[in-house]
KOLKOL-358204 format. One record per residue (C-alpha): z, y, x. Coordinates in nm, 2 decimals. Layout:
Z_Y_X
...
//
This chain:
1.74_-2.72_7.61
1.47_-2.72_7.34
1.11_-2.79_7.41
0.80_-2.86_7.19
0.43_-2.91_7.24
0.39_-2.54_7.22
0.57_-2.51_7.55
0.32_-2.74_7.72
0.03_-2.55_7.56
0.14_-2.21_7.69
0.32_-2.32_8.01
0.66_-2.18_7.89
1.01_-2.32_7.90
1.12_-2.25_7.55
0.92_-2.22_7.22
1.00_-1.85_7.17
0.73_-1.58_7.16
0.82_-1.21_7.17
0.63_-1.02_6.91
0.36_-0.79_7.04
0.47_-0.47_6.87
0.28_-0.14_6.92
0.48_0.13_7.11
0.76_-0.13_7.15
0.63_-0.43_7.35
0.56_-0.28_7.70
0.51_-0.47_8.02
0.88_-0.42_8.10
1.00_-0.60_7.79
0.73_-0.87_7.81
0.81_-0.95_8.17
1.18_-0.99_8.09
1.10_-1.23_7.81
0.86_-1.43_8.02
1.10_-1.44_8.31
1.36_-1.58_8.07
1.14_-1.87_7.98
0.97_-1.74_7.66
0.63_-1.58_7.62
0.64_-1.20_7.66
0.36_-1.02_7.48
0.23_-0.67_7.55
0.16_-0.48_7.23
-0.17_-0.30_7.28
-0.17_-0.13_6.94
-0.44_0.15_6.93
-0.40_0.22_7.30
-0.71_0.23_7.52
-0.84_-0.02_7.77
-0.70_0.18_8.07
-0.35_0.16_7.92
-0.38_-0.21_7.86
-0.50_-0.27_8.22
-0.21_-0.07_8.36
0.03_-0.28_8.16
-0.12_-0.60_8.27
-0.10_-0.48_8.63
0.27_-0.39_8.58
0.37_-0.72_8.44
0.20_-0.91_8.72
0.41_-0.72_8.97
0.72_-0.85_8.81
0.64_-1.21_8.71
0.40_-1.49_8.78
0.49_-1.66_8.45
0.26_-1.67_8.15
0.24_-1.36_7.93
0.02_-1.24_7.65
-0.14_-0.93_7.50
-0.14_-0.86_7.13
-0.47_-0.71_7.01
-0.52_-0.52_6.68
-0.87_-0.61_6.56
-0.89_-0.26_6.39
-0.83_-0.08_6.71
-1.09_0.19_6.79
-1.08_0.06_7.15
-1.13_-0.31_7.06
-1.44_-0.38_7.26
-1.31_-0.22_7.58
-0.96_-0.38_7.54
-1.12_-0.73_7.49
-1.33_-0.67_7.80
-1.02_-0.59_8.01
-0.84_-0.90_7.88
-1.13_-1.12_7.98
-1.17_-0.96_8.32
-0.80_-0.99_8.39
-0.80_-1.35_8.25
-0.49_-1.29_8.04
-0.32_-1.62_7.97
-0.27_-1.57_7.60
-0.37_-1.32_7.33
-0.23_-1.29_6.98
-0.43_-1.10_6.73
-0.37_-0.91_6.40
-0.54_-0.71_6.14
-0.87_-0.89_6.15
-1.07_-1.20_6.26
-1.11_-1.27_6.64
-1.37_-1.54_6.59
-1.66_-1.36_6.76
-1.45_-1.33_7.08
-1.32_-1.68_7.10
-1.60_-1.84_7.30
-1.58_-1.57_7.57
-1.20_-1.59_7.58
-1.21_-1.97_7.61
-1.45_-1.94_7.91
-1.18_-1.75_8.11
-0.90_-1.98_8.00
-0.73_-1.75_7.75
-0.54_-1.91_7.47
-0.61_-1.74_7.13
-0.33_-1.72_6.87
-0.40_-1.51_6.56
-0.12_-1.39_6.33
-0.20_-1.50_5.97
-0.04_-1.46_5.63
-0.23_-1.72_5.43
-0.34_-2.08_5.44
-0.70_-1.99_5.39
-0.71_-1.77_5.69
-0.53_-2.03_5.91
-0.79_-2.29_5.81
-1.08_-2.05_5.88
-0.95_-1.97_6.22
-0.88_-2.33_6.31
-1.25_-2.40_6.25
-1.33_-2.10_6.47
-1.15_-2.27_6.76
-0.81_-2.09_6.79
-0.54_-2.27_6.98
-0.25_-2.20_6.74
-0.15_-1.96_6.46
0.15_-1.75_6.40
0.24_-1.78_6.03
0.42_-1.46_5.95
0.62_-1.41_5.64
0.68_-1.08_5.46
1.03_-1.06_5.59
0.88_-0.92_5.92
0.85_-0.56_6.02
0.53_-0.36_6.02
0.22_-0.48_5.82
0.32_-0.77_5.60
0.16_-1.02_5.37
0.28_-1.15_5.03
0.44_-1.49_5.11
0.79_-1.54_5.26
0.83_-1.74_5.58
1.00_-2.02_5.40
0.70_-2.06_5.16
0.42_-1.99_5.41
0.51_-2.19_5.71
0.52_-2.55_5.56
0.20_-2.48_5.37
0.02_-2.38_5.68
0.16_-2.67_5.88
0.03_-2.91_5.61
-0.31_-2.74_5.61
-0.40_-2.73_5.99
-0.38_-2.96_6.29
-0.32_-2.69_6.55
0.04_-2.58_6.64
0.20_-2.33_6.40
0.44_-2.07_6.51
0.68_-1.92_6.25
0.76_-1.55_6.23
0.94_-1.32_5.99
1.31_-1.32_5.93
1.40_-1.51_6.25
1.67_-1.36_6.48
1.89_-1.64_6.61
1.91_-2.01_6.68
1.96_-2.10_6.31
1.62_-1.94_6.24
1.46_-2.14_6.52
1.60_-2.47_6.39
1.49_-2.38_6.03
1.14_-2.31_6.16
1.13_-2.64_6.34
1.25_-2.81_6.03
0.96_-2.66_5.84
0.71_-2.81_6.09
0.66_-2.51_6.32
0.63_-2.57_6.69
0.80_-2.25_6.78
0.89_-1.90_6.67
0.78_-1.54_6.72
1.06_-1.29_6.72
1.00_-0.91_6.71
1.29_-0.71_6.57
1.56_-0.88_6.77
1.39_-0.79_7.10
1.37_-0.42_6.99
1.74_-0.42_7.09
1.68_-0.58_7.43
1.80_-0.38_7.73
1.44_-0.38_7.87
1.29_-0.25_7.55
1.18_0.11_7.61
1.19_0.25_7.26
1.41_0.55_7.20
1.79_0.50_7.18
1.79_0.66_6.84
1.59_0.37_6.70
1.80_0.11_6.87
2.12_0.27_6.72
1.95_0.28_6.38
1.87_-0.09_6.39
2.23_-0.18_6.50
2.37_0.02_6.21
2.13_-0.14_5.96
2.25_-0.35_5.67
2.08_-0.64_5.49
1.90_-0.41_5.23
1.81_-0.12_5.46
1.44_-0.20_5.49
1.17_-0.08_5.25
0.81_-0.18_5.19
0.57_0.12_5.16
0.20_0.14_5.07
0.17_-0.16_4.84
-0.08_0.03_4.62
-0.30_0.08_4.93
-0.33_-0.29_4.99
-0.17_-0.25_5.34
0.20_-0.27_5.28
0.44_-0.19_5.57
0.80_-0.28_5.61
1.03_-0.03_5.79
1.39_0.09_5.79
1.46_0.33_5.50
1.45_0.70_5.59
1.31_1.03_5.46
0.96_0.91_5.54
0.99_0.60_5.33
1.11_0.82_5.04
0.79_1.03_5.08
0.58_0.72_5.06
0.77_0.62_4.74
0.68_0.95_4.59
0.31_0.90_4.67
0.32_0.55_4.51
0.50_0.68_4.19
0.21_0.93_4.13
-0.06_0.68_4.24
-0.18_0.90_4.52
-0.51_0.81_4.68
-0.52_0.61_5.00
-0.62_0.91_5.20
-0.28_1.07_5.13
-0.10_0.77_5.26
-0.32_0.76_5.57
-0.26_1.13_5.64
0.12_1.10_5.60
0.12_0.80_5.83
-0.07_0.94_6.13
0.14_0.92_6.45
0.46_0.82_6.27
0.51_0.49_6.46
0.49_0.67_6.79
0.71_0.95_6.66
0.98_0.69_6.59
0.96_0.46_6.89
0.88_0.71_7.16
1.02_1.04_7.04
1.31_0.90_6.85
1.24_1.05_6.51
1.45_0.83_6.29
1.40_1.04_5.98
1.03_1.10_5.96
0.90_0.83_6.20
0.80_0.48_6.09
1.08_0.25_6.21
0.89_-0.07_6.17
1.15_-0.34_6.15
1.22_-0.67_5.98
1.48_-0.77_5.73
1.69_-0.94_5.99
1.78_-0.59_6.13
2.12_-0.63_5.96
2.19_-0.93_6.19
2.16_-0.73_6.51
2.49_-0.59_6.64
2.43_-0.52_7.01
2.19_-0.43_7.29
2.16_-0.69_7.56
1.91_-0.82_7.82
1.62_-1.03_7.69
1.75_-1.33_7.90
2.08_-1.32_7.72
1.91_-1.29_7.38
1.70_-1.60_7.45
2.01_-1.78_7.58
2.20_-1.70_7.27
1.92_-1.82_7.05
1.90_-2.15_7.23
2.27_-2.20_7.24
2.30_-2.14_6.86
2.01_-2.37_6.79
2.17_-2.65_6.98
2.51_-2.59_6.80
2.33_-2.58_6.47
2.15_-2.91_6.53
2.47_-3.07_6.65
2.65_-2.95_6.34
2.37_-3.11_6.13
2.40_-3.43_6.33
2.06_-3.38_6.49
2.00_-3.49_6.84
1.88_-3.23_7.10
1.51_-3.23_7.16
//
């Protein structure tokens, strides 16, 4: 129903990428999104190369459609994970928390498309010169590690600054968000939080229920004083972070408090003392449903929105 140049670049039906969230975006979820016409992305997080290879094997048993792997450039297993991605000739990688420039020539050799997540115009321009295929311009409405600019402010500035496709992320959960992103000049969207409540998402039910109960002001940003702010749903852990910030605690205390907290939430279901990384659109999510239905809903609402605005379908 809606197609842009991004679809041709990545070989997908619809300009919708599923965010590669650590401990959330497993092969099962990514395969479901790819099968539904978007681009499913495995979130490698800080997992080792063996885990990544197993996830790639699993997704290829389920779908022949394009998929991606998200790579955290600060991962202790970075070199080995990159080697697996190149050996497996993964169609797409998205990257975060660092600059993937040194790996781009090798990735290009095996046909992998490289799409970094960026939070500033300067980084987008630098990576365009390095040869990336597109960028994800992610606003601070998103969950997990965030930048300083909102999606509404960031996306059009990045679009004006680079010639490669721009994908909008942060604060997008439905078709209205997709239409808004296209209006800002983006060629597609990356959606994370909404897919956390996909049937195929393997996070703990406690966390899915917490997201569904969330209201518009239920996320908090912690760790601003460390220079690495993180957005998550409010709980007892975010209150502890607040206390650390009030007394200007050293970075080491934040790091110690944060060890293992994301896994504790997503895998073990600790909704009180786990990091429930989640975007501001959590308050828009009211039900759990298959990824295919989520994508269908997004596209249907996008078309309805364009029609209501008097815009012809793409």
